[in-house]
N, C-alpha and C positions, 0 to 999 in steps of 0.2 A: 504493500500500500504506500501511496505517496506520503501519508501521514507519518509513517515510520521514518521515511527519508527526511522529511522536514524536521522531525524531532531530533534525528541523529545529527543534522548539521547545525541545529540551533545553538549547540554549545560552542560552535566555531563562528557564530555570527559576528560580523564586524561591529565594533562599537558605533554609536550614533555619529561620531565625528567622521567616520570613514564614508558615510553616505554623502552625496553631493548636497550642498545646502540648497533646499528648494526655494523657489520664488513663490511666496504665499501672500496674497493680498488680503485674504481673510474673510471679510464680511461684506454684506451689501453696503454700498455707500449711504451714509445717513442723510436724511432730509431734515432741514430745519423744521422744528415743531415746537409747540408750546409745552413748557414743563408741567403744565397743570395736569393733575391726575385724571385719567379717564378720557382725555381728549382724543377724538378720532377725526383729525383734520383731513380734508380732501381738497384744500385750496391748490389750484394749479397756477404757478407763478408765471411771469411774463417770459422767462427764459425757456420754459417748456413749450409755451404757445408758439414762440418764434421758431424753436427747433422743429416743431412739427410742421409749421407753415412753410418752412424752407427745405423740407425734405428730410427731416430727422436729425440734422446736425451737420457739422463741417465735413466736407469731402476733400481732404487736403493731403492724401497719401498716408494718413494715420488711422488706426482703429481707436475709437474713443469709448470710454466707459459711460455709464448712465448719467453721470454728472457733466460729461463733456471732457473729462480728463483723458490725456493721451495714454494709451496702454502700450502702443508700439506701432511699427510700420505695417501698412497694408501690403497688398500685392503678393509677391512670392513668399513673403515671410508671414502671411496672415495667420496660418495655422499655429506658428510659434507664438505670435502675439496673443492668440486666444489661449495659449497654454497647452497645446496638444501637438500631435504629429500626424500629418497625412501619411498614410502607409506607402512606403517605397516599393513594396512587393519583393524585396530581396532579403528579408529577415526570416529566421526560423519561425515556425508557428507559435512557439512560446518559449520564454526564457524565465529563469528565476534566480534571484540573488538574495543573500541576507541583507537586511536593512538595519534593524536594531535587534537586540536580544529578543528571541521568540517571534520575530516579525520578518516577513519576506516580501520583496517587491516582485511581482509577476508582470511580464509584458506579453500581451497577445498581439499577433500580427495576422495579416491576411483575412481580416474580418470583412463582412459584407458592407459595413458602413463606410469603408475606405479610411478610417482612422485607427491608429494603434490604440490599444487599451492598456493602461497601467493600473494596477491595484495593489494595495497592501493587504496582506493576510497575516493575522496574528494567530499563533498556534499554541494551544494549551499543552503543557507537559504531560498532563494526565487527562486526555479528552474523554468526555462522556461518549458512550457508544449505544446508539448513534448520538451525535453531538448537536446541540443547538447552534445556529449560525446567526450572528448579529451583523446586519448590513448598515453601515454608517455612510450617509451622503453628505458631501462637503458643501460649504457655503459658496456664495458668489466670489470668484477670484481665488478660491482655495484649490488645493490639490488633494490627491489621494493620501498624501503624507500628513494631511490634517488629523488623521487618526492618532498619530503620536505627537504631533506638534501642538495641537489645540484642544484635544479632548483627553479624557481619562477612560475611554471605553476599552482600553487594553485590560482593565480590571476584570472584564468578562472572562478572560482566559483562566482566572483563578477558580471559576465555576465549572471549568471543563468545556467552555464554549469556544468556538472559532469566531473571529471578527474579520470582516471584509470591508474595506473602504475603497470603492472604485473611483477612478477619475471621471468616467462618463465622457470619454473622447477628449474633453478639454475643460478648462477652468470656468468658463462662462456659459455652460451648455443650456441652462434653463430648461432641462428635461426634454430637449428637442428629440425628435423621434430617433435619429441615428445614435444619439447618446444613450438612449434606452436600449438600443440593440447592443451597444458595447457592454452595458451593465448586464444584460442577459447572457452575453458570451462569458463574462467573468463568473457569473453565478453557475452557468453550465460547467465551466472548468472546475470550480470548487466542488460542486456536487457530483461530478464524474470521478474525481480522484480522492475525495475524502468522504468518510461515512457520516453524512449529515442527516439529521432527522427531518424529513420533509414537512412534518407538522409543526416544527419549531424553528422557522425562519422568520426573523423579525426585522423591521426596517425603522430607522430613526434618522432624521435629517434636520439640519438647521438652515433657516433662511432659504436660499435657493435650493438647498438640499432637502428641506422640508417639503418643498413643492415636488422635487424629484421623487421622494419617498411615497407620497400619496398618488401621484400620477402613475408611477411605475406599478404600484400595487393594484391600481384600478385597471391597468392595461394588460396585466400578466396573470391570467387566471387558468392557465393550462396546467392540468394535473401532472403532465409529463415533464414539467419544468418547475423551477422554484416559484412558490407562491408565498406571500407574506401571511403569517398567522395573525399579526397585529402590527400597527404602525403608530409611531409618535411623530407628529408634525410640530417642530419647534419654530414658531413664528415664520412659517413657510410661505413661499410664493405660490399660492393656490391658483392664481389667475395671471397668466403671462400677458393677456390683454391689458389688465390693470397695471402691471409693471410697465408696459409700454406707455400707457396714458399718464403715468406718474413720473416718467423719466425726463430729465432735462435734455438729454441727447439720446436719440433712438437709433443712431446710425449702426451701432453694433448689432442690434436686433434685426435691422433691415439688411445686414450684410449678406452677400451671396452664400457664405458658409454658415449662416444662421437661417432665419426665416425667409429672407429674400424680399421683404417688404413689410407693410403694416398689417395689423390684425384685420383691418377692413379689406385689404387686398388678399390676404391668405388666412381667412378665419379658421379653416380646418386645421392648418398646421399649428396655430397658436392654441386652439382648443384641445388638441390631442396631447399637448405638452402640459396641460393644466388639469386640475381636478374640478374646478368650476370656471365658468366663463362669465366674469363680472364686468358689467357695463358701467359707464360713467355715472348713470343715474342710480347706481346701487342695486340694480336688478341682476339676478343670476339667471342665465338662460336655462330653461328646462329642456332644451334640445341637445345641448353640448356638455352636459354635466357628468363627466366620468366619475364623479364622487358617488353616483348611485351604485357603482360597482363595488363599493366598499361597505355596503350596509350589513354584510354578513360577518364582518370581522371587527374586533375592538379597534377603535381609532381614537387616540388622544391628541388634542391640540394643546400646546403649552406656549405661554408668553409671559413677559413681564408687563405690568400695567402701563408703564410709561416708556416703552420702547421708542427710541427716536424716529424709527421708521413707522410712522402712524398709519400709513397706507397698508402696511403688512398686518397691523392689528385689525384693521377693517377687513382685510382678506380672511384672517383667522375667524373673525366673527361671522362672516358670510359663509365660509366653509362649514363651520360648526352648525350654524342655523339651518343651512340647506340640507345637510345630511340628517339632522334631527327631524326636519319637516318631512323628509322622504320616508321616515319610519325607522331610521337607524338608531343606534344607542351610543352616539359619540360622547366623549367627555372633554371638558375644557378646564384646564388648570391654569390659573393666572395668579402670579405672585408679585409682590411689590418689587420694583426695580426700574432702572432707567438706562440699562446697558443692553446693546444688541450684540450678544456674544454667546458662544456655546455654553460657557460655564455657569450660566444662570439655571441650567437644567442639571439636576443632581444625578450622577451616574448610577448610584445605588438605587435611587428611586426608579430609574428606567429599567434596570435589570430585575428589580423586584416586581415591577408591573408586568414585564414579559414572562417571568418565571412560570406561572401556572397556566399560561395560555397555550392551547393546542389548536391547530387549524381545524375549522369545521365548515363544511359546505352548508348552504341554506337548507333548512329542515323540510321534510315532507309536508306538503299541503300549503307551504308558504310561497306565494307567487314571487318570482325573482325577475325583475326587468333589467336587461343588460344593454349597455351602450357599447357598440362594436365599431372599431376604426380600421379593421383590416381582416383579411381571411386568416383565421387562426382558430385554435381551440379556446372556447370560453366556458369555464367550468368543464363539464363533460360533453359539451356539444361542439362539433365542428361547424363553423358558420362561414358561408361563402357569399360574398356580396354580389349584387347585380352590377353596381358601379363602384369603382375605387375612388380613393381620395375624398371620401365623405363618410359620414357616420351611417350606421345601420342600427336597428333596434330589434330585440325580440324579448319575449317574456316566457318563462317556463315554470310549470307547476307539476309536481309529482303527486299522484294519487295512488298510494300503495294498495288501498282496499280494492280498487277496480283495475289494478295493474295498468295504469293509464298515465300517459304523458300528454300534457296540454301545452301547445306552442301557439302563442298568440301575440298580438301587437307587433307583428312582423313588418318591417319596413326596410327596403333595399336589401332583401335577402333572397337569393335565388335557390340556395340549397342549404340544408342543415342535416347533420348526421349525428348518431349516437349509438351506444351499445347499452341495452337495458341493464345488464349486470353492473356496468360502471355507475349507473344511477341508483343502484341498490334495489332494483326490481328483479323479479324472478327470471330465470333463464328462459330462452325462447321456446321451451317445451310447453309453456302456458300461453293462452291467448293474450295478446297485447293490444291495447287501445291507444291510438294516437289521434288527438283532436287538434285542428289547426284553424287559425283565423288570421288572415293577412290584412294589415291596416292601410297599406299604401295604394290600394286599388289595382295592384298588379297581382292578380290572384294566383298565377302559376307558381308552384313551389314544389321542389323535389325534397322528400324526406327519406334519407337513407338509414335503415335500421340494421345494425350489424349483429352478428352472432347466430346466423342461420346456416348450418352446415348441410341442410336439406331444403328442398323447395317446399314452402308452406302448402298446406292442403287447399287453402283459399284465402282471399282477401276480400273483405266486405267494407263498403263505404255507406254509412248511415243505413245499415240494415239491408243493403242490396249488393249482391255479388258484383264485382267490377273487374274490368280488364285493364284499368289504368294503373298497372304496376308491373314491375319487372323483377326478375331474380338474377343476381350475378353470382353464379356458383363459385367462380374462382375466388371471390372475396367473401362469400358467405353473407351477402347483403340483399335485403329486400328494399326496393326503391318504390316509394309511393309517389305517384304523379298527381298532385292536386292542381286542378285547372280552374277552380272557382275561388276557393280560399276564403269565403265568407260564410257566416252562419254556423261556425264550429262543426263542420262535418266530422263524423266519428269514423275513423278507419279502425278495422279490427283485423289483425293478422292471426289466422287460425293455423296452428301447427299441424 
């Protein structure tokens, strides 16, 4: 096992001084705000208005931060200015080196995103078997080395946990889609080589990292990959649209290596990097709210009451209020303070919060509405969109008494598949009911039901035998061809 290898070389790990000194900018740039307790100011000053009216900021050969500060040169060096590395294609698939005691830096190359991925992995000397995994997401301008430089989450290894801190492609990623692909690659690497408990993977992030933690958890629900059992959002960027609207200079967000333009020009790209889509009037969109995909897991929001980034406090309020209104059970912990930094969150409190939690799917009989942004597995359903680069929706409900799956509120979905056993329903030796209702007026829908090693005796639609189905013997799949999609037609597969 790789775990044995890591532990064996940990005693030879180079001291901290041997690691190159990282460039860490650390936190979101503070906005001027009133020191009064409880203020949630959303005043937009003149510099922000001018920046937006003139195309987002200066275009003078430099990449600038959200306040207009120069981060570094644009052009060929843009990836380095953003704090990442575009993949050259000439490196080995992965490499590993000691960083500090019990901690290793792993570099992945050849990834689909086109960016290298670096992450720190902290290894316990006596890991639990299987072991929990804590995933720590860095702040705006931070690096994967934030794990050791700015937090005390290394303490988790004393409990037998592993700790992972991914870069997410670069320092200023704002949970953009390709950064999340890099994080997924890092998690896949860890769960492939190390004995990780799939029901005890937890996410915590600060500021930009809090936004990454919630967005990543909401977009990654495939049981074949890492899913978060619980998340803590520490004063996070829940809405990148709102970050844009509150920034003095938006040129970095509009850069071709980022979103490519404004939220009005590319609403889907901004929304899929967010957990809520918050508009200037304070309204949260009910159409682009990935937060709804988090209702089945514990989610804590944490902040200090006088954080200088008052717009982030408002995002926290909106994120918490929206998930609560949707029927979730989020918690919000707010403590006295006026600093925007990791250390306002107590590490022992975080670990104690996560300790008893195990991942759980939504319960039988509870309707679960899912927002989908790509072809992928969502819970135990494979969902395939009609049109890409936009959201799709579906809701699923399991009825164990009638051995029934209800799929409704479907929009922009051309096909959906599942295996009854994965859902906790009986094997295909028993009659299975599938009820569907398409919401977007495009009634045609294919439903693929796996687990049939023989051709069923018959398929009935609303009490009448039908020929609108096929059997794929090679895959053991029954395919139901629904051509109307309204009125909840009941399909019954008779073994």
